[in-house]
C-alpha positions as a printed NumPy array, in Angstrom:
array([[-11.835,  -7.232, -35.03 ],
       [-11.885,  -4.564, -32.922],
       [-11.568,  -5.02 , -28.978],
       [-14.873,  -2.928, -27.135],
       [-12.81 ,  -3.591, -24.274],
       [-10.344,  -1.786, -24.622],
       [ -9.573,   1.525, -27.56 ],
       [ -7.234,   0.961, -29.751],
       [ -7.134,  -2.663, -29.553],
       [ -5.839,  -5.005, -32.116],
       [ -6.757,  -8.766, -32.106],
       [ -4.25 , -10.968, -34.551],
       [ -3.105, -14.588, -34.869],
       [  0.879, -14.817, -34.082],
       [  1.334, -18.271, -35.081],
       [ -1.382, -21.001, -36.162],
       [ -2.245, -21.625, -32.331],
       [ -1.79 , -18.272, -30.311],
       [ -4.463, -15.213, -30.131],
       [ -2.427, -12.451, -29.027],
       [ -4.18 ,  -8.74 , -28.078],
       [ -2.292,  -5.6  , -28.85 ],
       [ -2.968,  -3.04 , -26.289],
       [ -1.675,   0.328, -26.106],
       [ -0.736,   0.18 , -22.296],
       [ -0.301,  -2.856, -20.641],
       [ -1.025,  -1.83 , -17.11 ],
       [ -4.05 ,  -0.226, -18.391],
       [ -5.306,  -3.31 , -20.245],
       [ -4.942,  -5.544, -17.42 ],
       [ -6.397,  -3.031, -14.841],
       [ -9.38 ,  -2.921, -17.154],
       [ -9.641,  -6.591, -16.943],
       [ -9.312,  -6.988, -13.322],
       [-12.576,  -4.435, -13.646],
       [-14.298,  -6.445, -15.918],
       [-13.955,  -9.681, -13.713],
       [-14.539,  -7.864, -10.659],
       [-18.26 ,  -7.476, -12.382],
       [-18.842, -11.245, -13.067],
       [-18.45 , -11.396,  -8.785],
       [-21.18 , -12.764,  -6.463],
       [-19.09 , -13.454,  -3.49 ],
       [-18.514, -10.154,  -1.125],
       [-15.028,  -8.756,  -2.022],
       [-13.023,  -7.506,   1.129],
       [-10.095,  -5.271,   0.867],
       [ -6.954,  -5.091,   3.159],
       [ -5.221,  -2.086,   3.652],
       [ -2.426,  -0.976,   6.492],
       [  1.328,  -0.177,   7.249],
       [  1.486,  -3.596,   8.579],
       [ -0.416,  -6.342,   8.592],
       [ -1.981,  -6.488,   5.781],
       [ -0.986,  -9.934,   4.865],
       [ -1.383, -11.813,   7.809],
       [ -4.855, -10.529,   7.855],
       [ -5.708, -11.614,   4.136],
       [ -3.93 , -14.991,   5.739],
       [ -6.291, -15.502,   8.824],
       [ -9.195, -13.624,   6.699],
       [ -8.838, -16.544,   4.205],
       [ -9.411, -19.154,   6.551],
       [-11.736, -17.592,   8.4  ],
       [-13.771, -17.283,   5.178],
       [-13.396, -20.717,   3.817],
       [-15.207, -21.856,   6.996],
       [-18.638, -20.235,   4.706],
       [-17.539, -21.349,   1.508],
       [-15.764, -21.127,  -1.818],
       [-12.821, -18.356,  -0.876],
       [ -9.976, -16.815,  -3.227],
       [ -7.412, -14.211,  -1.665],
       [ -4.675, -12.548,  -2.846],
       [ -1.654, -14.429,  -3.535],
       [  1.231, -13.824,  -0.52 ],
       [  1.791, -10.261,  -1.079],
       [  0.032,  -9.244,  -4.362],
       [ -1.17 ,  -5.867,  -3.621],
       [ -0.347,  -3.425,  -6.586],
       [ -1.608,  -2.148,  -9.977],
       [ -0.261,  -6.225, -11.203],
       [ -0.819,  -8.101,  -7.995],
       [ -4.957,  -6.812,  -7.436],
       [ -6.395,  -7.194, -11.628],
       [ -4.88 , -10.921, -11.291],
       [ -6.417, -11.876,  -7.787],
       [ -9.74 , -10.871,  -9.579],
       [ -8.853, -12.609, -12.618],
       [ -8.103, -15.93 , -11.033],
       [-11.506, -16.037,  -8.306],
       [-14.191, -18.21 ,  -9.173],
       [-17.585, -16.042,  -9.81 ],
       [-19.119, -16.783,  -6.686],
       [-16.167, -16.806,  -4.379],
       [-15.896, -14.467,  -1.181],
       [-12.433, -12.299,  -2.32 ],
       [ -9.821, -11.341,   0.092],
       [ -7.89 ,  -8.787,  -1.978],
       [ -4.369,  -7.05 ,   0.211],
       [ -4.403,  -3.5  ,  -1.325],
       [ -0.638,  -1.472,  -1.156],
       [  0.199,   1.921,  -1.637],
       [  3.366,   4.009,  -2.108],
       [  2.097,   7.13 ,  -3.061],
       [ -1.45 ,   9.057,  -2.352],
       [ -4.006,   7.695,  -4.697],
       [ -2.802,   4.642,  -5.127],
       [ -5.794,   2.559,  -2.635],
       [ -8.455,   5.433,  -4.472],
       [ -7.03 ,   4.005,  -7.57 ],
       [ -6.856,  -0.271,  -6.792],
       [-10.362,   0.408,  -4.771],
       [-11.989,   1.343,  -8.784],
       [-11.097,  -1.882,  -9.71 ],
       [-11.453,  -3.573,  -6.954],
       [-14.976,  -2.205,  -5.33 ],
       [-15.004,  -4.053,  -1.726],
       [-17.813,  -4.418,  -0.065],
       [-15.856,  -4.651,   3.66 ],
       [-12.778,  -2.141,   3.568],
       [-10.203,  -3.579,   6.685],
       [ -7.747,  -0.416,   8.085],
       [ -5.048,  -3.152,  10.213],
       [ -3.068,   0.036,  11.095],
       [ -1.22 ,   3.407,  10.195],
       [  2.837,   3.392,  11.26 ],
       [  6.061,   4.403,  10.267],
       [  6.252,   2.551,   6.351],
       [  7.17 ,   4.378,   3.242],
       [  7.179,   7.667,   4.738],
       [ 10.185,   8.392,   2.441],
       [  7.631,   8.192,  -0.633],
       [  4.494,   9.713,   1.647],
       [  6.291,  12.604,   3.499],
       [  3.799,  11.952,   6.663],
       [  2.207,   9.7  ,   8.997],
       [ -0.691,  11.592,   7.785],
       [ -0.121,  11.446,   4.393],
       [  0.187,   7.806,   5.233],
       [ -3.552,   7.642,   6.945],
       [ -5.147,   9.569,   4.407],
       [ -4.205,   7.102,   1.651],
       [ -5.227,   4.373,   3.801],
       [ -8.37 ,   6.193,   4.128],
       [ -9.177,   6.2  ,   0.676],
       [-10.5  ,   2.264,   1.286],
       [-13.434,   3.889,   3.162],
       [-14.057,   6.781,   0.554],
       [-15.006,   3.508,  -1.971],
       [-17.184,   1.358,   0.24 ],
       [-20.848,   1.396,  -0.865],
       [-23.754,   2.507,   1.667],
       [-24.375,  -1.32 ,   2.719],
       [-20.987,  -2.394,   3.155],
       [-18.952,  -2.307,   6.634],
       [-15.424,  -0.292,   7.419],
       [-13.237,  -2.418,   9.811],
       [-10.51 ,  -0.387,  11.393],
       [ -8.569,  -0.528,  14.206],
       [ -9.921,   1.598,  16.735],
       [ -6.256,   1.474,  19.192],
       [ -4.767,   3.811,  16.967],
       [ -5.891,   7.283,  16.621],
       [ -4.705,   7.84 ,  12.726],
       [ -7.041,   4.864,  11.706],
       [ -9.973,   5.896,  13.472],
       [ -9.698,   9.717,  11.913],
       [-10.755,   8.076,   8.907],
       [-13.638,   6.603,  10.038],
       [-15.674,   9.471,   9.085],
       [-14.799,   8.949,   5.79 ],
       [-16.946,   6.235,   5.161],
       [-20.563,   6.184,   4.115],
       [-21.414,   2.289,   5.506],
       [-21.226,   0.75 ,   9.181],
       [-17.882,   0.97 ,  11.223],
       [-17.372,  -2.244,  12.676],
       [-14.026,  -1.655,  15.442],
       [-11.413,  -3.921,  16.429],
       [ -8.683,  -4.455,  19.051],
       [ -8.233,  -3.101,  22.71 ],
       [-10.558,  -0.852,  22.864],
       [-12.507,  -2.069,  20.384],
       [-16.276,  -3.857,  19.676],
       [-14.224,  -7.206,  18.315],
       [-11.483,  -7.81 ,  21.28 ],
       [ -9.276,  -9.97 ,  22.97 ],
       [ -9.141, -10.883,  26.383],
       [ -6.729, -13.002,  28.822],
       [ -4.098, -13.444,  26.319],
       [ -1.638, -16.373,  26.603],
       [  0.994, -17.418,  24.68 ],
       [  2.51 , -21.17 ,  25.007],
       [  6.075, -21.616,  23.761],
       [  5.779, -21.681,  20.15 ],
       [  4.522, -18.054,  20.709],
       [  1.389, -19.114,  19.773],
       [ -2.073, -16.789,  20.822],
       [ -4.734, -18.171,  23.075],
       [ -7.5  , -15.729,  24.288],
       [-11.059, -15.323,  24.482],
       [-13.077, -12.915,  21.893],
       [-15.216, -10.413,  22.807],
       [-17.548,  -9.372,  20.021],
       [-21.183,  -7.781,  19.75 ],
       [-22.026, -11.455,  18.789],
       [-20.711, -12.804,  22.088],
       [-18.133, -14.531,  23.013],
       [-15.817, -17.376,  22.299],
       [-11.901, -19.341,  22.802],
       [-10.008, -18.985,  20.231],
       [ -6.403, -20.677,  20.046],
       [ -4.209, -19.316,  16.938],
       [ -1.587, -20.975,  15.185],
       [  0.476, -18.46 ,  13.932],
       [  2.654, -17.689,  15.977],
       [  3.161, -13.974,  18.045],
       [  1.599, -11.68 ,  20.143],
       [  0.825,  -8.811,  17.505],
       [ -1.002, -11.52 ,  15.452],
       [ -3.891, -11.108,  18.294],
       [ -5.245,  -7.809,  16.235],
       [ -4.686,  -9.492,  13.199],
       [ -7.083, -12.367,  14.537],
       [ -9.375,  -9.815,  15.401],
       [ -9.71 ,  -7.674,  12.507],
       [-10.256, -11.263,  10.075],
       [-12.75 , -12.351,  12.958],
       [-14.378,  -9.447,  12.29 ],
       [-14.978,  -9.692,   8.415],
       [-16.367, -13.693,   9.151],
       [-18.757, -11.534,  11.73 ],
       [-19.783,  -8.922,   9.807],
       [-20.912, -11.852,   7.281],
       [-23.157, -13.48 ,   9.823],
       [-20.258, -16.702,  10.66 ],
       [-21.005, -18.387,  13.608],
       [-18.231, -17.399,  16.432],
       [-17.307, -21.127,  16.517],
       [-16.856, -20.905,  12.992],
       [-14.821, -17.865,  12.769],
       [-12.914, -19.104,  15.715],
       [-12.619, -22.731,  13.825],
       [-11.151, -20.836,  10.911],
       [ -8.422, -18.21 ,  13.013],
       [ -7.06 , -21.469,  14.528],
       [ -6.427, -22.965,  11.124],
       [ -4.747, -19.66 ,   9.557],
       [ -1.411, -20.48 ,   8.481],
       [  1.086, -17.261,   7.64 ],
       [  2.397, -16.64 ,   4.53 ],
       [  6.269, -17.223,   4.515],
       [  8.866, -15.844,   5.798],
       [  6.192, -13.989,   8.016],
       [  7.409, -14.985,  11.89 ],
       [  8.214, -18.814,  10.912],
       [  9.179, -20.913,  14.257],
       [ 11.551, -23.683,  13.203],
       [ 14.2  , -25.934,  15.   ],
       [ 17.35 , -26.641,  13.558],
       [ 19.574, -29.537,  13.856],
       [ 21.483, -28.43 ,  16.732],
       [ 17.915, -27.469,  18.58 ],
       [ 18.263, -24.288,  18.235],
       [ 14.852, -22.402,  17.763],
       [ 14.8  , -19.776,  14.706],
       [ 12.499, -17.12 ,  14.113],
       [ 11.973, -16.331,  10.989],
       [ 10.461, -12.986,  10.218],
       [ 12.931, -11.906,   7.302],
       [  9.963, -10.084,   5.189],
       [ 10.   ,  -7.195,   3.464],
       [ 10.26 ,  -5.789,   7.311],
       [  9.702,  -2.054,   8.271],
       [ 10.246,  -0.16 ,  11.71 ],
       [  7.011,  -1.01 ,  13.326],
       [  7.281,  -4.544,  11.768],
       [ 10.901,  -5.098,  13.325],
       [ 10.016,  -4.011,  16.95 ],
       [  6.724,  -6.424,  17.054],
       [  9.339,  -9.203,  16.012],
       [ 11.49 ,  -8.006,  18.518],
       [  9.192,  -8.241,  20.933],
       [  7.765, -11.254,  20.238],
       [ 11.78 , -13.263,  20.425],
       [ 11.759, -11.664,  23.59 ],
       [  8.692, -13.548,  24.788],
       [  9.923, -17.552,  25.5  ],
       [  9.765, -17.901,  29.157],
       [ 11.866, -21.273,  28.529],
       [ 14.301, -19.25 ,  26.261],
       [ 17.82 , -18.787,  27.747],
       [ 19.135, -16.789,  26.032],
       [ 18.117, -14.889,  22.596],
       [ 20.112, -13.71 ,  19.509],
       [ 18.607, -10.953,  16.506],
       [ 20.092, -10.89 ,  13.814],
       [ 18.982,  -8.155,  11.324],
       [ 20.154,  -7.466,   7.378],
       [ 20.426,  -4.325,   6.397],
       [ 17.738,  -1.309,   6.459],
       [ 17.125,   0.527,   3.266],
       [ 14.919,   2.863,   5.395],
       [ 15.31 ,   6.343,   5.089],
       [ 15.678,   8.973,   8.162],
       [ 11.807,   9.588,   7.549],
       [ 11.222,   6.07 ,   8.751],
       [ 13.61 ,   6.152,  11.689],
       [ 12.325,   6.21 ,  15.534],
       [ 14.452,   5.733,  18.535],
       [ 11.452,   4.358,  19.912],
       [ 11.314,   1.302,  17.304],
       [ 14.836,   0.284,  18.514],
       [ 14.336,   0.797,  22.176],
       [ 11.327,  -1.142,  22.061],
       [ 12.829,  -4.116,  24.473],
       [ 15.798,  -4.348,  25.936],
       [ 16.892,  -6.757,  23.502],
       [ 17.147,  -4.537,  20.896],
       [ 19.674,  -2.415,  22.508],
       [ 22.369,  -5.702,  22.887]])
């Protein structure tokens, strides 16, 4: 029989036990399936994009929303035209869904939002990443801002108040805007790092204040935690539950993993697909422990284009010049 979901689709039997669907374009078909799955979801959908921090915010938001009820989130960094529909297809209908949205070209976020149709949109930051494809930092910002174009009037745009390129995209949202960061509405005060680079701080917000202790490593995880907290607060979660969720959040593999070698050497692994901004944050984290007598940074071969290069990245700390 002819399917009504896809044009030019034929259902046929392959052997005795399996059904296959023949389509003209498998990529378009997968996106259509994801869109159909989105229509059956009853819980809120949170879309997260940004030059860096997408996956960490996704991981922390998932931990926060787990305190609210069922939650489903993108696996690792499944954030493209394959990963987004797979995330939606894998979600229970009643769960809150956290979808990571990536882009390499202008229009990519808009296309993914047509499928995911987020209720809440988070823009973590705009930085030097994929500028070889986009051509400029301004083009990166405009592309990430496509997320705000897609939000419904009763949704919420969550954005980093400390990054001018992010704030400049706020006008595109028809929904309310909530900011996070040092100058944001959801902010961290009295930040302290322990010897394992885990941050403790006082979370301040329009909903009140509470103490937070993170399990993830690195000072740069604090703004990621603030973004995740903002998502929970927008969904009317109690501050205590938000703080508890943040404390339980675990980062995806190869992102600020801290371990100990048999020799006793402490190893900080932040090897996942780094760009200049994330490399700078990792080096600053490596330099942070006051108890370390000697620190060694090892970086793999970079494929950054000349457009990615920014001398300031390598001058971020004296360690980077060694």
